[in-house]
C-alpha positions, 0 to 999 in steps of 0.5 A: 499500500504504501508502495504503491502510494508513493509510487502515485504521488511522484507521480503526480508530482512529474505531470504536475512538474510538466504542466507547469513547464508547458504553460510557462513554455506557452506563455514565454514563446507569446502564445497568450499575446492576441487572446481576442484577435481571432476571435473578431478576425473570423466575423471580418467581411472579405469581399470588404474592399477596405481589408489588405489583399495579398497581390494574387487575390488582386489580379484573379478579382481583375481578371473574374467577368 
C-alpha cells in the first residue's frame, strides 16, 4: 500500500512539473499575446474592399468577369 501511494504521489509530481513547464513555455513563446484577434477575424467580411489583400488575390479579381 505504501509503495503504491508513493509511486502515485511521485507520478503526480512529475505530471505537475510537466504541466508547469508547458504553461511557462506557452507564456514565454507568446501563445497568449493576442487573445481577441482570432475571434474578431472570423467576423470580418472577405469581400470588403478596405481589407488589404495579397497580390495574387487582386490579380484574380481583376480577371474575373
